ZADO-1210 file (C-alpha; in nm, 4 decimals, padded with zeros to 6 digits):
<atoms>
<atom x="-03.1544" y="02.2370" z="03.5102" code="MET" pos="1"/>
<atom x="-02.9636" y="02.3329" z="03.8218" code="SER" pos="2"/>
<atom x="-02.6928" y="02.0635" z="03.8225" code="GLU" pos="3"/>
<atom x="-02.3763" y="02.2273" z="03.6920" code="SER" pos="4"/>
<atom x="-02.2184" y="01.8931" z="03.5971" code="GLU" pos="5"/>
<atom x="-02.4865" y="01.8434" z="03.3318" code="ARG" pos="6"/>
<atom x="-02.3265" y="02.1243" z="03.1284" code="PHE" pos="7"/>
<atom x="-01.9702" y="01.9930" z="03.1375" code="ILE" pos="8"/>
<atom x="-01.8373" y="01.9475" z="02.7838" code="GLY" pos="9"/>
<atom x="-02.1466" y="02.0970" z="02.6161" code="ILE" pos="10"/>
<atom x="-02.0489" y="02.3396" z="02.3399" code="THR" pos="11"/>
<atom x="-02.3927" y="02.4337" z="02.2019" code="SER" pos="12"/>
<atom x="-02.7676" y="02.3747" z="02.2283" code="PHE" pos="13"/>
<atom x="-02.9905" y="02.3188" z="01.9263" code="LYS" pos="14"/>
<atom x="-03.3244" y="02.1863" z="01.8003" code="ASN" pos="15"/>
<atom x="-03.5493" y="02.2542" z="02.1062" code="PRO" pos="16"/>
<atom x="-03.8799" y="02.0660" z="02.1145" code="ARG" pos="17"/>
<atom x="-04.1867" y="02.0764" z="02.3385" code="VAL" pos="18"/>
<atom x="-04.3761" y="01.7572" z="02.4259" code="LYS" pos="19"/>
<atom x="-04.7057" y="01.7049" z="02.6148" code="PHE" pos="20"/>
<atom x="-04.7927" y="01.3580" z="02.7523" code="ASP" pos="21"/>
<atom x="-05.1479" y="01.4372" z="02.8598" code="GLY" pos="22"/>
<atom x="-05.0508" y="01.5833" z="03.1959" code="LYS" pos="23"/>
<atom x="-04.6967" y="01.7215" z="03.1873" code="HIS" pos="24"/>
<atom x="-04.5041" y="01.9429" z="02.9477" code="TRP" pos="25"/>
<atom x="-04.1415" y="01.8662" z="02.8567" code="TYR" pos="26"/>
<atom x="-03.8743" y="02.0705" z="02.6824" code="LEU" pos="27"/>
<atom x="-03.6007" y="01.8704" z="02.5102" code="THR" pos="28"/>
<atom x="-03.2888" y="02.0005" z="02.3396" code="VAL" pos="29"/>
<atom x="-03.0054" y="01.8434" z="02.1445" code="ALA" pos="30"/>
<atom x="-02.6539" y="01.9335" z="02.2548" code="VAL" pos="31"/>
<atom x="-02.3059" y="01.9191" z="02.1085" code="GLU" pos="32"/>
<atom x="-02.0375" y="01.8003" z="02.3490" code="VAL" pos="33"/>
<atom x="-01.6620" y="01.7963" z="02.3300" code="SER" pos="34"/>
<atom x="-01.5154" y="01.4422" z="02.3248" code="PRO" pos="35"/>
<atom x="-01.3955" y="01.2985" z="02.6537" code="GLU" pos="36"/>
<atom x="-01.0475" y="01.1573" z="02.7052" code="VAL" pos="37"/>
<atom x="-01.0949" y="00.8458" z="02.9191" code="THR" pos="38"/>
<atom x="-00.8533" y="00.5768" z="03.0332" code="LEU" pos="39"/>
<atom x="-01.0177" y="00.2374" z="02.9935" code="LEU" pos="40"/>
<atom x="-00.9597" y="-00.0750" z="03.1993" code="THR" pos="41"/>
<atom x="-00.8939" y="-00.4167" z="03.0431" code="ASP" pos="42"/>
<atom x="-01.2321" y="-00.5444" z="03.1653" code="GLU" pos="43"/>
<atom x="-01.4961" y="-00.6897" z="02.9306" code="VAL" pos="44"/>
<atom x="-01.8611" y="-00.6783" z="03.0453" code="ILE" pos="45"/>
<atom x="-02.1383" y="-00.9066" z="02.9169" code="GLY" pos="46"/>
<atom x="-02.4953" y="-00.7729" z="02.9264" code="VAL" pos="47"/>
<atom x="-02.7913" y="-01.0104" z="02.9082" code="ASP" pos="48"/>
<atom x="-03.1148" y="-00.8392" z="02.8059" code="LEU" pos="49"/>
<atom x="-03.3615" y="-01.0321" z="03.0211" code="GLY" pos="50"/>
<atom x="-03.7396" y="-01.0222" z="02.9694" code="VAL" pos="51"/>
<atom x="-03.8834" y="-00.8789" z="03.2906" code="LYS" pos="52"/>
<atom x="-04.1942" y="-00.6702" z="03.3525" code="GLU" pos="53"/>
<atom x="-04.2998" y="-00.3916" z="03.5865" code="LEU" pos="54"/>
<atom x="-04.5435" y="-00.6437" z="03.7293" code="ARG" pos="55"/>
<atom x="-04.6957" y="-00.4489" z="04.0174" code="LYS" pos="56"/>
<atom x="-04.7906" y="-00.1464" z="03.8077" code="LEU" pos="57"/>
<atom x="-04.9074" y="-00.3683" z="03.5225" code="GLU" pos="58"/>
<atom x="-05.1458" y="-00.5558" z="03.7553" code="LYS" pos="59"/>
<atom x="-05.2854" y="-00.2290" z="03.8897" code="GLN" pos="60"/>
<atom x="-05.3416" y="-00.0998" z="03.5368" code="LYS" pos="61"/>
<atom x="-05.5190" y="-00.4178" z="03.4238" code="LYS" pos="62"/>
<atom x="-05.7431" y="-00.4109" z="03.7316" code="ARG" pos="63"/>
<atom x="-05.8444" y="-00.0504" z="03.6620" code="LEU" pos="64"/>
<atom x="-05.9019" y="-00.1279" z="03.2938" code="GLN" pos="65"/>
<atom x="-06.1363" y="-00.4139" z="03.3894" code="ARG" pos="66"/>
<atom x="-06.3244" y="-00.1819" z="03.6261" code="GLN" pos="67"/>
<atom x="-06.3634" y="00.0759" z="03.3501" code="SER" pos="68"/>
<atom x="-06.4888" y="-00.1861" z="03.1020" code="ALA" pos="69"/>
<atom x="-06.7420" y="-00.3182" z="03.3564" code="ARG" pos="70"/>
<atom x="-06.8759" y="00.0324" z="03.4166" code="LYS" pos="71"/>
<atom x="-06.9285" y="00.0904" z="03.0450" code="TYR" pos="72"/>
<atom x="-07.1018" y="-00.2478" z="03.0109" code="LYS" pos="73"/>
<atom x="-07.3291" y="-00.1862" z="03.3123" code="ALA" pos="74"/>
<atom x="-07.4161" y="00.1591" z="03.1820" code="GLN" pos="75"/>
<atom x="-07.5257" y="00.0175" z="02.8475" code="ARG" pos="76"/>
<atom x="-07.7215" y="-00.2737" z="02.9989" code="GLN" pos="77"/>
<atom x="-07.9064" y="-00.0521" z="03.2485" code="SER" pos="78"/>
<atom x="-08.0268" y="00.1801" z="02.9756" code="GLY" pos="79"/>
<atom x="-07.8694" y="00.4836" z="03.1439" code="THR" pos="80"/>
<atom x="-07.6103" y="00.5335" z="02.8733" code="ALA" pos="81"/>
<atom x="-07.6062" y="00.8806" z="02.7224" code="VAL" pos="82"/>
<atom x="-07.4986" y="00.8917" z="02.3589" code="ILE" pos="83"/>
<atom x="-07.3666" y="01.2136" z="02.2099" code="LYS" pos="84"/>
<atom x="-07.3019" y="01.1789" z="01.8411" code="GLY" pos="85"/>
<atom x="-07.1267" y="00.8432" z="01.8040" code="GLU" pos="86"/>
<atom x="-06.9680" y="00.8480" z="02.1504" code="HIS" pos="87"/>
<atom x="-07.0852" y="00.7208" z="02.4881" code="LEU" pos="88"/>
<atom x="-07.0771" y="00.9975" z="02.7481" code="MET" pos="89"/>
<atom x="-06.8493" y="00.9195" z="03.0437" code="LYS" pos="90"/>
<atom x="-06.9549" y="00.9494" z="03.4058" code="SER" pos="91"/>
<atom x="-06.7316" y="01.1312" z="03.6555" code="ASN" pos="92"/>
<atom x="-06.6207" y="00.7966" z="03.8027" code="ASN" pos="93"/>
<atom x="-06.5268" y="00.6675" z="03.4581" code="GLN" pos="94"/>
<atom x="-06.3263" y="00.9838" z="03.3888" code="LYS" pos="95"/>
<atom x="-06.1411" y="00.9406" z="03.7203" code="LYS" pos="96"/>
<atom x="-06.0659" y="00.5762" z="03.6379" code="LEU" pos="97"/>
<atom x="-05.9254" y="00.6683" z="03.2978" code="GLU" pos="98"/>
<atom x="-05.7112" y="00.9415" z="03.4530" code="GLU" pos="99"/>
<atom x="-05.5670" y="00.6849" z="03.6964" code="ARG" pos="100"/>
<atom x="-05.4973" y="00.4454" z="03.4080" code="ILE" pos="101"/>
<atom x="-05.3201" y="00.7221" z="03.2126" code="SER" pos="102"/>
<atom x="-05.1200" y="00.8128" z="03.5229" code="SER" pos="103"/>
<atom x="-05.0051" y="00.4504" z="03.5652" code="LEU" pos="104"/>
<atom x="-04.9045" y="00.4343" z="03.1980" code="CYS" pos="105"/>
<atom x="-04.6945" y="00.7503" z="03.2378" code="ARG" pos="106"/>
<atom x="-04.5356" y="00.6145" z="03.5559" code="ARG" pos="107"/>
<atom x="-04.4467" y="00.2869" z="03.3823" code="GLN" pos="108"/>
<atom x="-04.2845" y="00.4744" z="03.0942" code="ALA" pos="109"/>
<atom x="-04.0885" y="00.7041" z="03.3294" code="ASN" pos="110"/>
<atom x="-03.9628" y="00.4137" z="03.5431" code="ILE" pos="111"/>
<atom x="-03.8605" y="00.2207" z="03.2314" code="ARG" pos="112"/>
<atom x="-03.6753" y="00.5161" z="03.0761" code="ASN" pos="113"/>
<atom x="-03.5031" y="00.6108" z="03.4030" code="THR" pos="114"/>
<atom x="-03.3969" y="00.2504" z="03.4640" code="TYR" pos="115"/>
<atom x="-03.2604" y="00.2206" z="03.1105" code="MET" pos="116"/>
<atom x="-03.0539" y="00.5390" z="03.1399" code="CYS" pos="117"/>
<atom x="-02.9203" y="00.4469" z="03.4850" code="GLN" pos="118"/>
<atom x="-02.8183" y="00.0952" z="03.3815" code="VAL" pos="119"/>
<atom x="-02.6368" y="00.2156" z="03.0692" code="VAL" pos="120"/>
<atom x="-02.4664" y="00.5009" z="03.2576" code="SER" pos="121"/>
<atom x="-02.3521" y="00.2664" z="03.5364" code="ASP" pos="122"/>
<atom x="-02.2020" y="00.0296" z="03.2785" code="LEU" pos="123"/>
<atom x="-02.0132" y="00.3019" z="03.0938" code="VAL" pos="124"/>
<atom x="-01.8881" y="00.4665" z="03.4150" code="LYS" pos="125"/>
<atom x="-01.6832" y="00.1535" z="03.4937" code="THR" pos="126"/>
<atom x="-01.4801" y="00.2373" z="03.1744" code="HIS" pos="127"/>
<atom x="-01.4476" y="-00.1211" z="03.0459" code="PRO" pos="128"/>
<atom x="-01.2496" y="-00.2067" z="02.7367" code="LEU" pos="129"/>
<atom x="-01.5622" y="-00.3513" z="02.5745" code="ALA" pos="130"/>
<atom x="-01.9308" y="-00.4214" z="02.6391" code="ILE" pos="131"/>
<atom x="-02.0854" y="-00.7325" z="02.4834" code="VAL" pos="132"/>
<atom x="-02.4595" y="-00.7539" z="02.4165" code="MET" pos="133"/>
<atom x="-02.6897" y="-01.0026" z="02.2498" code="GLU" pos="134"/>
<atom x="-02.7916" y="-00.9577" z="01.8882" code="ASN" pos="135"/>
<atom x="-03.1615" y="-01.0274" z="01.9368" code="LEU" pos="136"/>
<atom x="-03.4117" y="-01.0868" z="01.6596" code="ASN" pos="137"/>
<atom x="-03.6609" y="-00.8445" z="01.8163" code="VAL" pos="138"/>
<atom x="-03.8958" y="-00.8528" z="01.5154" code="THR" pos="139"/>
<atom x="-03.9231" y="-01.2298" z="01.5382" code="GLY" pos="140"/>
<atom x="-03.9604" y="-01.2265" z="01.9167" code="MET" pos="141"/>
<atom x="-04.2469" y="-00.9776" z="01.8951" code="LEU" pos="142"/>
<atom x="-04.4464" y="-01.2408" z="01.7053" code="LYS" pos="143"/>
<atom x="-04.4471" y="-01.4518" z="02.0224" code="ASN" pos="144"/>
<atom x="-04.7683" y="-01.3492" z="02.1989" code="GLY" pos="145"/>
<atom x="-04.6306" y="-01.4496" z="02.5389" code="LYS" pos="146"/>
<atom x="-04.3196" y="-01.2335" z="02.5033" code="LEU" pos="147"/>
<atom x="-04.4272" y="-00.9377" z="02.2908" code="SER" pos="148"/>
<atom x="-04.5509" y="-00.7148" z="02.5758" code="ARG" pos="149"/>
<atom x="-04.2405" y="-00.7814" z="02.7875" code="SER" pos="150"/>
<atom x="-04.0081" y="-00.7125" z="02.4944" code="ILE" pos="151"/>
<atom x="-04.1848" y="-00.3873" z="02.4114" code="GLN" pos="152"/>
<atom x="-04.1642" y="-00.2791" z="02.7768" code="GLU" pos="153"/>
<atom x="-03.7943" y="-00.3591" z="02.7942" code="GLN" pos="154"/>
<atom x="-03.7311" y="-00.1416" z="02.4846" code="ALA" pos="155"/>
<atom x="-03.4356" y="-00.3529" z="02.3667" code="PHE" pos="156"/>
<atom x="-03.3713" y="-00.1310" z="02.0658" code="GLY" pos="157"/>
<atom x="-03.3601" y="00.1837" z="02.2802" code="ALA" pos="158"/>
<atom x="-03.1175" y="00.0197" z="02.5259" code="ILE" pos="159"/>
<atom x="-02.8856" y="-00.0783" z="02.2406" code="LEU" pos="160"/>
<atom x="-02.8971" y="00.2711" z="02.0886" code="ASN" pos="161"/>
<atom x="-02.8315" y="00.4351" z="02.4260" code="GLN" pos="162"/>
<atom x="-02.5396" y="00.2019" z="02.4956" code="THR" pos="163"/>
<atom x="-02.3932" y="00.2549" z="02.1498" code="GLU" pos="164"/>
<atom x="-02.4082" y="00.6338" z="02.1874" code="TRP" pos="165"/>
<atom x="-02.2484" y="00.6392" z="02.5337" code="LYS" pos="166"/>
<atom x="-01.9779" y="00.3890" z="02.4353" code="CYS" pos="167"/>
<atom x="-01.8884" y="00.6030" z="02.1332" code="MET" pos="168"/>
<atom x="-01.8487" y="00.9078" z="02.3586" code="GLN" pos="169"/>
<atom x="-01.5754" y="00.7507" z="02.5715" code="VAL" pos="170"/>
<atom x="-01.4190" y="00.5098" z="02.3214" code="GLY" pos="171"/>
<atom x="-01.5588" y="00.1824" z="02.4601" code="ILE" pos="172"/>
<atom x="-01.5973" y="-00.0933" z="02.2024" code="GLU" pos="173"/>
<atom x="-01.9528" y="-00.2275" z="02.1767" code="LEU" pos="174"/>
<atom x="-01.9682" y="-00.5872" z="02.0556" code="LEU" pos="175"/>
<atom x="-02.2709" y="-00.7965" z="01.9651" code="GLN" pos="176"/>
<atom x="-02.2704" y="-01.1739" z="01.9889" code="ALA" pos="177"/>
<atom x="-02.3746" y="-01.3838" z="01.6919" code="ASP" pos="178"/>
<atom x="-02.7554" y="-01.4093" z="01.6816" code="ARG" pos="179"/>
<atom x="-02.7373" y="-01.7884" z="01.7136" code="PHE" pos="180"/>
<atom x="-02.4965" y="-01.7883" z="02.0086" code="TYR" pos="181"/>
<atom x="-02.6781" y="-01.9683" z="02.2934" code="LEU" pos="182"/>
<atom x="-02.5739" y="-01.7445" z="02.5827" code="SER" pos="183"/>
<atom x="-02.8707" y="-01.8349" z="02.8038" code="SER" pos="184"/>
<atom x="-02.8611" y="-02.2123" z="02.7530" code="LYS" pos="185"/>
<atom x="-02.4822" y="-02.2546" z="02.7717" code="ARG" pos="186"/>
<atom x="-02.3179" y="-02.3482" z="03.1021" code="CYS" pos="187"/>
<atom x="-02.0445" y="-02.0973" z="03.1792" code="ASN" pos="188"/>
<atom x="-01.8532" y="-02.3553" z="03.3833" code="ALA" pos="189"/>
<atom x="-01.8284" y="-02.6489" z="03.1400" code="CYS" pos="190"/>
<atom x="-01.9818" y="-02.5260" z="02.8117" code="GLY" pos="191"/>
<atom x="-02.2713" y="-02.7739" z="02.8106" code="TYR" pos="192"/>
<atom x="-02.5780" y="-02.6494" z="02.6162" code="VAL" pos="193"/>
<atom x="-02.8942" y="-02.7091" z="02.8189" code="HIS" pos="194"/>
<atom x="-03.1482" y="-02.7354" z="02.5348" code="LYS" pos="195"/>
<atom x="-03.4339" y="-02.8217" z="02.7723" code="GLU" pos="196"/>
<atom x="-03.3972" y="-02.4953" z="02.9652" code="LEU" pos="197"/>
<atom x="-03.7336" y="-02.3148" z="02.9839" code="LYS" pos="198"/>
<atom x="-03.7970" y="-01.9416" z="02.9916" code="LEU" pos="199"/>
<atom x="-03.9584" y="-01.9876" z="03.3347" code="SER" pos="200"/>
<atom x="-03.6354" y="-02.1375" z="03.4757" code="ASP" pos="201"/>
<atom x="-03.4737" y="-01.8390" z="03.6467" code="ARG" pos="202"/>
<atom x="-03.1876" y="-02.0425" z="03.7973" code="ILE" pos="203"/>
<atom x="-02.9506" y="-02.2184" z="03.5576" code="TYR" pos="204"/>
<atom x="-02.8646" y="-02.5692" z="03.6808" code="ILE" pos="205"/>
<atom x="-02.6273" y="-02.7559" z="03.4517" code="CYS" pos="206"/>
<atom x="-02.7285" y="-03.1225" z="03.4043" code="PRO" pos="207"/>
<atom x="-02.3681" y="-03.2060" z="03.3166" code="CYS" pos="208"/>
<atom x="-02.1515" y="-03.0493" z="03.5901" code="CYS" pos="209"/>
<atom x="-02.4120" y="-02.9245" z="03.8402" code="GLY" pos="210"/>
<atom x="-02.3111" y="-02.5575" z="03.7984" code="HIS" pos="211"/>
<atom x="-02.5843" y="-02.3405" z="03.9552" code="ARG" pos="212"/>
<atom x="-02.6279" y="-01.9690" z="03.8934" code="LYS" pos="213"/>
<atom x="-02.8883" y="-01.7040" z="03.8221" code="ASP" pos="214"/>
<atom x="-02.9949" y="-01.7493" z="03.4598" code="ARG" pos="215"/>
<atom x="-02.9235" y="-01.3888" z="03.3544" code="ASP" pos="216"/>
<atom x="-02.5876" y="-01.3812" z="03.5367" code="ALA" pos="217"/>
<atom x="-02.4814" y="-01.7055" z="03.3660" code="ASN" pos="218"/>
<atom x="-02.5771" y="-01.5610" z="03.0257" code="ALA" pos="219"/>
<atom x="-02.3882" y="-01.2372" z="03.0996" code="ALA" pos="220"/>
<atom x="-02.0753" y="-01.4379" z="03.1900" code="ASP" pos="221"/>
<atom x="-02.1019" y="-01.6259" z="02.8598" code="ASN" pos="222"/>
<atom x="-02.1307" y="-01.2997" z="02.6667" code="LEU" pos="223"/>
<atom x="-01.8276" y="-01.1598" z="02.8527" code="ARG" pos="224"/>
<atom x="-01.6182" y="-01.4650" z="02.7576" code="ASP" pos="225"/>
<atom x="-01.7476" y="-01.4468" z="02.3996" code="TYR" pos="226"/>
<atom x="-01.6329" y="-01.0848" z="02.3805" code="GLY" pos="227"/>
<atom x="-01.2889" y="-01.1674" z="02.5185" code="LYS" pos="228"/>
<atom x="-01.2489" y="-01.4347" z="02.2506" code="LEU" pos="229"/>
<atom x="-01.3506" y="-01.1880" z="01.9788" code="LEU" pos="230"/>
<atom x="-01.0958" y="-00.9332" z="02.0994" code="LEU" pos="231"/>
<atom x="-00.8104" y="-01.1847" z="02.1137" code="THR" pos="232"/>
<atom x="-00.8799" y="-01.3222" z="01.7627" code="THR" pos="233"/>
<atom x="-00.9400" y="-00.9805" z="01.6007" code="ALA" pos="234"/>
</atoms>
């Protein structure tokens, strides 16, 4: 670690661990830091946890997985399969395919983790008075076959934990909206609840007042206003 600013406020290092992901080795350490003294603004930020995927990499991975499955099937049907013990021996091409699949999986995980850390850091660096997030029923949402993969990729729980930790460091209040608060279906302009809004509708168009805005941005605005109301009535 060559960046000197990474060591600012750190008082000690502890609990080092080594991790291997199949290709790379990582050393992680826990650190103790001295608390920061930060002046906060009076701004309240709403954060909508949208369900989006790393689509390009996911398509590449699925294509390679289909190729690998076809090669195994062709090998068995042609009678050229070599069995050692209970396992089918892999050809060099199959080994290369599986290495590419593993590489894509690692890249997906790295992009997701980097994105999560950058988003949370960018939020906290604005020094708002409070950050408002949804209180999602992740366990229930994972039962939805259409959403489960996207939710797992978004790592909602990890984002919440990361945000909570960073907010605690600088004294930002982290608020969570009531689980039944309809942030996505509510019009931020007039308050109308658009019950017919579908998950595929990425632009929110209010049937009542005609308000038009990106679905996630509209939800974030609703969460911001919800947080402001909580703070004024507390």
